[in-house]
C-alpha positions as CSV (number, residue, x, y, z in Angstrom):
1,M,160.3,7.1,170.1
2,K,160.4,6.2,166.2
3,R,158.6,3.1,166.6
4,T,155.8,4.6,168.8
5,S,155.1,7.0,165.7
6,I,155.2,4.3,163.0
7,I,152.7,2.2,165.4
8,A,150.4,5.4,165.7
9,S,150.6,5.7,162.1
10,L,149.4,2.4,161.5
11,V,146.8,2.6,163.9
12,I,145.8,5.6,162.1
13,A,145.7,4.0,158.6
14,L,143.7,1.0,160.0
15,V,141.4,3.6,161.7
16,L,140.5,5.5,158.5
17,A,140.3,2.5,156.3
18,T,137.8,1.0,158.4
19,A,136.0,4.0,158.1
20,S,136.2,4.5,154.5
21,V,134.6,0.6,154.2
22,A,132.1,1.6,156.6
23,L,130.9,4.3,154.5
24,A,131.2,2.6,151.2
25,G,127.6,1.0,151.5
26,T,126.6,4.7,152.1
27,T,124.3,6.4,149.3
28,K,123.8,9.9,150.1
29,S,120.9,12.1,148.2
30,R,119.5,15.6,148.8
31,A,115.9,16.2,148.0
32,P,114.2,19.4,148.2
33,M,111.3,20.2,150.8
34,Y,108.2,22.1,149.2
35,D,105.5,24.3,150.7
36,D,102.7,21.8,149.4
37,P,102.1,18.5,151.1
38,S,103.0,16.2,147.8
39,G,106.2,16.9,148.4
40,T,107.0,17.1,144.9
41,S,105.7,21.0,144.1
42,G,105.2,24.4,145.3
43,N,108.0,26.6,146.7
44,E,111.2,25.3,147.3
45,V,111.6,26.2,150.9
46,G,114.6,23.8,152.2
47,W,116.1,20.6,151.6
48,T,116.5,16.9,153.2
49,Q,120.1,15.1,153.2
50,L,119.4,11.3,152.9
51,H,121.9,8.9,153.9
52,R,120.7,5.3,152.8
53,D,122.4,2.4,154.5
54,D,121.7,-1.8,154.5
55,D,120.3,-1.4,157.7
56,R,119.4,2.2,158.1
57,L,117.7,5.8,157.3
58,R,119.5,8.9,158.4
59,A,118.2,12.5,157.8
60,T,119.0,16.0,158.1
61,V,116.2,18.5,157.5
62,K,116.7,22.4,156.9
63,T,113.7,24.0,156.3
64,S,112.1,27.9,156.1
65,D,109.2,29.7,155.8
66,L,107.6,28.1,159.3
67,K,105.5,30.1,161.8
68,P,108.3,31.8,163.7
69,G,107.4,30.3,167.4
70,G,105.5,27.6,165.4
71,V,105.7,23.9,167.1
72,Y,106.4,21.5,164.3
73,T,106.7,17.6,164.1
74,F,108.7,16.2,161.0
75,W,107.9,12.2,160.2
76,W,109.6,9.2,158.3
77,V,107.2,8.0,155.6
78,T,108.6,5.1,153.8
79,V,106.7,2.7,151.3
80,P,109.6,0.1,151.0
81,T,108.8,-1.5,148.0
82,G,107.8,1.6,145.9
83,N,104.1,0.2,146.1
84,P,102.0,1.8,149.0
85,A,99.7,-1.1,148.8
86,D,102.6,-3.5,150.2
87,G,102.9,-1.1,153.2
88,V,103.9,1.8,154.6
89,F,106.2,2.7,157.6
90,V,105.8,5.9,159.7
91,D,107.6,7.1,162.4
92,L,108.5,10.4,164.1
93,L,112.1,11.6,163.1
94,G,112.1,14.5,165.2
95,S,110.3,17.7,166.3
96,T,111.2,21.5,167.0
97,I,109.5,24.8,167.5
98,A,110.6,27.1,164.9
99,G,112.9,30.0,165.4
100,Q,111.6,33.5,165.3
101,N,113.5,33.6,161.5
102,G,111.0,30.9,160.4
103,K,113.5,28.5,160.1
104,A,114.4,24.8,161.6
105,T,116.4,22.0,161.4
106,V,115.8,18.4,162.5
107,H,118.2,15.3,162.4
108,G,117.0,11.7,162.8
109,S,117.7,8.2,162.3
110,V,115.6,5.0,162.1
111,A,117.2,1.2,161.8
112,V,115.7,-1.7,160.0
113,G,113.1,-3.7,161.8
114,T,111.9,-0.5,164.1
115,P,107.9,-0.9,164.0
116,S,105.5,1.9,162.5
117,I,103.4,3.7,164.6
118,D,99.9,2.4,163.7
119,I,97.4,4.8,162.8
120,P,93.8,3.3,163.4
121,F,92.3,6.2,161.2
122,H,94.0,5.1,158.1
123,S,92.3,1.9,157.7
124,F,93.1,2.2,154.1
125,L,96.9,1.8,154.5
126,T,98.9,-0.9,155.9
127,F,101.7,-0.3,158.2
128,V,104.7,-2.5,158.0
129,P,108.3,-2.1,159.9
130,M,111.0,-0.3,158.6
131,A,112.7,-2.4,155.7
132,N,114.8,-1.9,152.6
133,P,115.8,1.6,153.3
134,E,118.2,1.6,150.5
135,Q,115.3,0.8,147.6
136,A,112.6,2.5,149.6
137,V,110.8,5.4,148.4
138,V,111.1,8.1,151.1
139,R,109.0,11.4,152.3
140,V,109.6,13.4,155.3
141,E,106.2,15.2,156.0
142,V,106.3,18.6,158.4
143,A,103.0,18.9,160.7
144,Y,102.2,22.1,162.1
145,H,100.6,21.5,165.5
146,G,100.1,25.2,166.7
147,Q,102.1,28.0,168.4
148,A,104.0,27.5,171.3
149,D,103.2,30.5,173.3
150,S,99.5,29.3,173.0
151,E,97.6,28.9,176.2
152,N,96.5,25.5,175.4
153,Y,100.3,24.5,174.2
154,S,101.8,21.1,175.8
155,D,104.7,19.3,175.3
156,D,102.7,16.4,173.7
157,W,102.4,18.3,170.6
158,L,106.2,17.6,169.9
159,L,105.2,14.0,170.1
160,D,102.8,12.8,168.1
161,F,100.7,13.3,164.8
162,W,97.1,14.3,166.1
163,T,98.1,16.7,169.4
164,G,97.8,20.4,168.9
165,E,95.6,23.2,168.5
166,E,92.1,22.1,168.1
167,S,90.8,24.0,165.7
168,M,93.2,22.6,163.3
169,C,94.5,19.0,164.6
170,S,90.8,18.4,165.1
171,E,89.6,16.9,161.8
172,F,92.0,17.2,159.4
173,P,91.7,16.5,156.1
174,G,88.4,15.6,156.8
175,P,85.8,13.6,159.4
176,G,87.7,10.9,161.0
177,F,91.3,11.6,160.0
178,N,92.6,13.2,162.8
179,H,95.9,15.0,162.8
180,C,97.5,18.1,162.5
181,P,98.1,19.8,158.9
182,I,101.2,18.4,156.5
183,V,102.6,21.9,155.6
184,Q,105.5,20.9,154.2
185,A,107.1,17.6,152.3
186,T,110.3,16.5,150.5
187,Q,110.1,13.2,148.8
188,D,113.2,11.1,147.4
189,V,113.1,8.2,144.8
190,P,116.2,6.2,145.2
191,S,118.1,6.0,141.9
192,S,117.9,2.9,140.0
């Protein structure tokens, strides 16, 4: 009996030591979510908790001040080198229908090497695979697609940047730029 408890204690200690070594490389930060597409100004309406590892990014986004019953997608927009001219990574972080209280929580993760979506109407950007999560400038952008109770609603609204109510997603922010409006954003710049 005593030998079993000693072995169990050693196993627990080994598991805890392994977990602490695995977490040692993780950098955590919390950035405010703003009701402005810049992600750096406006009214603070929530936050994004980021976990940066050498092989992935993880995020929890909690936000408010959304339209109750609204369809929202949340997007990773990272600049691996900090210079957009070197390339940008864009991919879906998650999606949801806002609660009746106008709040939403979304969790997401992306691994190094994940290919970026290619957005043909943004010909001035170069899209690159996810890279350098520990040093990348990370933005989370929230796009509004319309109301879930709309007669035009489709589950596709939860999957991309450009599907939603035609009146708001057809040519935003201008001709040839077909995507739904960014209504909230956060930006996290890694500490040096």
